[in-house]
TIGU-102623 format. One record per residue (C-alpha): residue in three letters; y, z, x. Coordinates in nm, 3 decimals, padded with zeros to 5 digits. Each point is the difference from the previous one (the first is absolute). Layout:
BEGIN
@r=ALA&Y=Y&Z=Z&X=X
...
END
This chain:
BEGIN
@r=UNK&Y=-00.428&Z=00.144&X=00.903
@r=UNK&Y=00.359&Z=-00.053&X=00.109
@r=UNK&Y=00.294&Z=00.031&X=-00.234
@r=UNK&Y=00.293&Z=-00.218&X=00.104
@r=UNK&Y=00.357&Z=00.129&X=00.003
@r=UNK&Y=00.080&Z=-00.236&X=-00.286
@r=UNK&Y=-00.282&Z=00.148&X=-00.209
@r=UNK&Y=00.087&Z=00.362&X=00.081
@r=UNK&Y=00.376&Z=-00.026&X=-00.051
@r=UNK&Y=-00.038&Z=-00.236&X=-00.295
@r=UNK&Y=-00.220&Z=00.257&X=-00.173
@r=UNK&Y=00.249&Z=00.277&X=00.079
@r=UNK&Y=00.284&Z=-00.205&X=-00.151
@r=UNK&Y=-00.215&Z=-00.076&X=-00.304
@r=UNK&Y=-00.080&Z=00.369&X=-00.048
@r=UNK&Y=00.371&Z=00.080&X=00.016
@r=UNK&Y=00.057&Z=-00.259&X=-00.276
@r=UNK&Y=-00.289&Z=00.151&X=-00.198
@r=UNK&Y=00.159&Z=00.348&X=00.017
@r=UNK&Y=00.332&Z=-00.145&X=-00.114
@r=UNK&Y=-00.180&Z=-00.181&X=-00.282
@r=UNK&Y=-00.126&Z=00.332&X=-00.133
@r=UNK&Y=00.366&Z=00.103&X=-00.039
@r=UNK&Y=00.104&Z=-00.333&X=-00.153
@r=UNK&Y=00.198&Z=-00.103&X=00.308
@r=UNK&Y=00.026&Z=-00.307&X=00.218
@r=UNK&Y=00.070&Z=00.024&X=00.373
@r=UNK&Y=00.207&Z=-00.212&X=00.235
@r=UNK&Y=-00.110&Z=-00.120&X=00.341
@r=UNK&Y=00.235&Z=00.250&X=00.164
@r=UNK&Y=-00.134&Z=00.293&X=-00.206
@r=UNK&Y=-00.359&Z=-00.087&X=00.092
@r=UNK&Y=00.090&Z=-00.057&X=00.366
@r=UNK&Y=00.178&Z=00.335&X=00.024
@r=UNK&Y=-00.283&Z=00.182&X=-00.177
@r=UNK&Y=-00.266&Z=-00.148&X=00.226
@r=UNK&Y=00.191&Z=00.000&X=00.328
@r=UNK&Y=-00.021&Z=-00.379&X=00.031
@r=UNK&Y=00.259&Z=-00.269&X=00.064
@r=UNK&Y=00.144&Z=-00.174&X=-00.305
@r=UNK&Y=-00.101&Z=-00.349&X=00.129
@r=UNK&Y=-00.362&Z=00.114&X=00.043
@r=UNK&Y=-00.010&Z=00.153&X=-00.349
@r=UNK&Y=00.153&Z=-00.321&X=-00.138
@r=UNK&Y=-00.280&Z=-00.198&X=00.166
@r=UNK&Y=-00.270&Z=00.231&X=-00.140
@r=UNK&Y=00.149&Z=-00.007&X=-00.350
@r=UNK&Y=00.025&Z=-00.379&X=00.020
@r=UNK&Y=-00.370&Z=-00.026&X=00.081
@r=UNK&Y=-00.091&Z=00.231&X=-00.289
@r=UNK&Y=00.238&Z=-00.176&X=-00.241
@r=UNK&Y=-00.150&Z=-00.336&X=00.096
@r=UNK&Y=-00.345&Z=00.154&X=-00.060
@r=UNK&Y=00.100&Z=00.111&X=-00.350
@r=UNK&Y=-00.027&Z=00.375&X=00.058
@r=UNK&Y=00.371&Z=00.078&X=-00.033
@r=UNK&Y=00.303&Z=-00.151&X=-00.168
@r=UNK&Y=00.365&Z=-00.001&X=00.091
@r=UNK&Y=00.306&Z=00.019&X=-00.218
@r=UNK&Y=00.343&Z=-00.110&X=00.117
@r=UNK&Y=00.325&Z=00.165&X=-00.079
@r=UNK&Y=00.165&Z=00.337&X=00.015
@r=UNK&Y=-00.290&Z=00.183&X=-00.165
@r=UNK&Y=-00.254&Z=-00.222&X=00.171
@r=UNK&Y=-00.269&Z=00.076&X=00.251
@r=UNK&Y=-00.375&Z=-00.025&X=00.034
@r=UNK&Y=-00.269&Z=00.122&X=-00.238
@r=UNK&Y=-00.372&Z=-00.045&X=-00.055
@r=UNK&Y=-00.110&Z=-00.315&X=-00.181
@r=UNK&Y=-00.288&Z=00.181&X=-00.175
@r=UNK&Y=-00.095&Z=00.352&X=-00.097
@r=UNK&Y=-00.111&Z=00.257&X=00.257
@r=UNK&Y=-00.356&Z=-00.022&X=-00.133
@r=UNK&Y=-00.012&Z=-00.380&X=00.025
@r=UNK&Y=00.101&Z=-00.035&X=00.365
@r=UNK&Y=-00.306&Z=00.040&X=00.221
@r=UNK&Y=-00.004&Z=00.079&X=00.369
@r=UNK&Y=-00.234&Z=-00.288&X=00.082
@r=UNK&Y=00.237&Z=-00.257&X=-00.150
@r=UNK&Y=00.300&Z=00.152&X=00.177
@r=UNK&Y=-00.175&Z=-00.009&X=00.338
@r=UNK&Y=-00.100&Z=-00.364&X=-00.051
@r=UNK&Y=00.364&Z=-00.089&X=-00.069
@r=UNK&Y=00.134&Z=00.201&X=00.294
@r=UNK&Y=-00.270&Z=-00.089&X=00.251
@r=UNK&Y=-00.313&Z=-00.196&X=00.062
@r=UNK&Y=-00.363&Z=00.045&X=-00.098
@r=UNK&Y=-00.187&Z=00.252&X=00.209
@r=UNK&Y=-00.255&Z=-00.272&X=00.077
@r=UNK&Y=00.106&Z=-00.365&X=-00.016
@r=UNK&Y=-00.327&Z=-00.181&X=-00.054
@r=UNK&Y=00.114&Z=-00.364&X=00.002
@r=UNK&Y=00.136&Z=00.029&X=00.354
@r=UNK&Y=-00.244&Z=00.259&X=00.137
@r=UNK&Y=-00.263&Z=-00.236&X=00.140
@r=UNK&Y=00.257&Z=-00.229&X=00.157
@r=UNK&Y=00.182&Z=00.288&X=00.173
@r=UNK&Y=-00.320&Z=00.161&X=00.130
@r=UNK&Y=-00.215&Z=-00.297&X=00.094
@r=UNK&Y=00.000&Z=00.088&X=00.370
@r=UNK&Y=00.236&Z=-00.097&X=00.278
@r=UNK&Y=-00.246&Z=-00.234&X=00.172
@r=UNK&Y=-00.098&Z=-00.204&X=-00.303
@r=UNK&Y=00.151&Z=-00.303&X=-00.166
@r=UNK&Y=-00.062&Z=-00.050&X=-00.368
@r=UNK&Y=-00.185&Z=00.251&X=-00.212
@r=UNK&Y=-00.083&Z=00.362&X=00.074
@r=UNK&Y=-00.320&Z=00.063&X=00.191
@r=UNK&Y=-00.106&Z=00.235&X=-00.284
@r=UNK&Y=00.061&Z=-00.253&X=-00.278
@r=UNK&Y=-00.247&Z=00.070&X=-00.278
@r=UNK&Y=-00.114&Z=00.334&X=00.141
@r=UNK&Y=00.299&Z=00.227&X=00.049
@r=UNK&Y=-00.078&Z=00.365&X=-00.067
@r=UNK&Y=00.357&Z=00.116&X=00.066
@r=UNK&Y=00.161&Z=-00.231&X=-00.255
@r=UNK&Y=-00.214&Z=00.159&X=-00.271
@r=UNK&Y=00.111&Z=00.351&X=00.107
@r=UNK&Y=00.371&Z=-00.089&X=-00.001
@r=UNK&Y=-00.022&Z=-00.189&X=-00.330
@r=UNK&Y=-00.186&Z=00.286&X=-00.171
@r=UNK&Y=00.250&Z=00.256&X=00.127
@r=UNK&Y=00.293&Z=-00.222&X=-00.107
@r=UNK&Y=-00.142&Z=-00.027&X=-00.353
@r=UNK&Y=-00.068&Z=00.374&X=-00.019
@r=UNK&Y=00.346&Z=00.089&X=00.129
@r=UNK&Y=00.171&Z=-00.242&X=-00.241
@r=UNK&Y=-00.186&Z=00.148&X=-00.297
@r=UNK&Y=00.090&Z=00.351&X=00.113
@r=UNK&Y=00.369&Z=-00.084&X=00.052
@r=UNK&Y=00.016&Z=-00.173&X=-00.339
@r=UNK&Y=-00.101&Z=00.328&X=-00.166
@r=UNK&Y=00.313&Z=00.181&X=00.125
@r=UNK&Y=00.324&Z=-00.044&X=-00.196
@r=UNK&Y=00.358&Z=00.092&X=00.078
@r=UNK&Y=-00.032&Z=00.269&X=-00.266
@r=UNK&Y=-00.290&Z=00.146&X=00.199
@r=UNK&Y=00.201&Z=-00.002&X=00.322
@r=UNK&Y=00.286&Z=00.188&X=-00.163
@r=UNK&Y=-00.227&Z=00.288&X=-00.098
@r=UNK&Y=-00.008&Z=00.134&X=00.355
@r=UNK&Y=-00.211&Z=00.016&X=00.311
@r=UNK&Y=-00.262&Z=00.246&X=-00.131
@r=UNK&Y=-00.052&Z=-00.207&X=-00.314
@r=UNK&Y=-00.048&Z=-00.315&X=00.207
@r=UNK&Y=-00.274&Z=00.158&X=00.211
@r=UNK&Y=-00.188&Z=00.115&X=-00.312
@r=UNK&Y=00.055&Z=-00.332&X=-00.174
@r=UNK&Y=-00.134&Z=-00.195&X=00.295
@r=UNK&Y=-00.311&Z=00.215&X=00.027
@r=UNK&Y=-00.074&Z=-00.051&X=-00.368
@r=UNK&Y=00.087&Z=-00.369&X=-00.027
@r=UNK&Y=-00.147&Z=-00.116&X=00.329
@r=UNK&Y=-00.343&Z=00.136&X=-00.073
@r=UNK&Y=-00.071&Z=-00.276&X=-00.252
@r=UNK&Y=00.093&Z=-00.299&X=00.221
@r=UNK&Y=-00.208&Z=00.150&X=00.281
@r=UNK&Y=-00.304&Z=00.029&X=-00.229
@r=UNK&Y=00.044&Z=-00.360&X=-00.116
@r=UNK&Y=-00.015&Z=-00.131&X=00.358
@r=UNK&Y=-00.287&Z=00.217&X=00.124
@r=UNK&Y=-00.288&Z=-00.237&X=00.082
@r=UNK&Y=-00.258&Z=00.278&X=00.005
@r=UNK&Y=-00.090&Z=00.305&X=-00.206
@r=UNK&Y=00.198&Z=00.318&X=00.065
@r=UNK&Y=-00.305&Z=00.167&X=00.156
@r=UNK&Y=00.016&Z=-00.244&X=00.293
@r=UNK&Y=00.353&Z=00.115&X=00.091
@r=UNK&Y=-00.129&Z=00.301&X=00.188
@r=UNK&Y=-00.119&Z=-00.043&X=00.355
@r=UNK&Y=-00.296&Z=00.177&X=00.143
@r=UNK&Y=-00.024&Z=00.077&X=00.367
@r=UNK&Y=-00.330&Z=-00.033&X=00.179
@r=UNK&Y=-00.050&Z=00.242&X=00.288
@r=UNK&Y=-00.270&Z=00.038&X=00.260
@r=UNK&Y=-00.118&Z=00.314&X=-00.181
@r=UNK&Y=-00.093&Z=-00.198&X=-00.314
END
């Protein structure tokens, strides 16, 4: 999985706004840019994308700035990443992009693609996992996030498992057997 610069820096700017929100403050583009070591035009672009996506709001004037459009517990990481980036797996265009360089028309695996099922299943699992993480969770610190992910990701993994847990272990056959 690759995280784009827009996703990474957009999330960092959003977390800075979330911290300010806890103190009842709004932040300007220049304050966010200075705090994150980014250029003001780039921060303006990121904030524009998030404002257009409904995650943040802006207020004009002397006491203006940017703030979250919802509570820390209502803004989910999955939604933020969809606004800042693209799906991990883009199913509508997948078959067209990977049909083969020597073919015209449909993919040579049309109707029997094993890989598409893997990518689609992982996309769905990842989306469900990311949607379980809120900005409030992210503000609790790195150690909390690791524990939270272990606890919350166990359920989505169980839901997608196509076989009983006993089949997860591998046995090795040797010549001595």
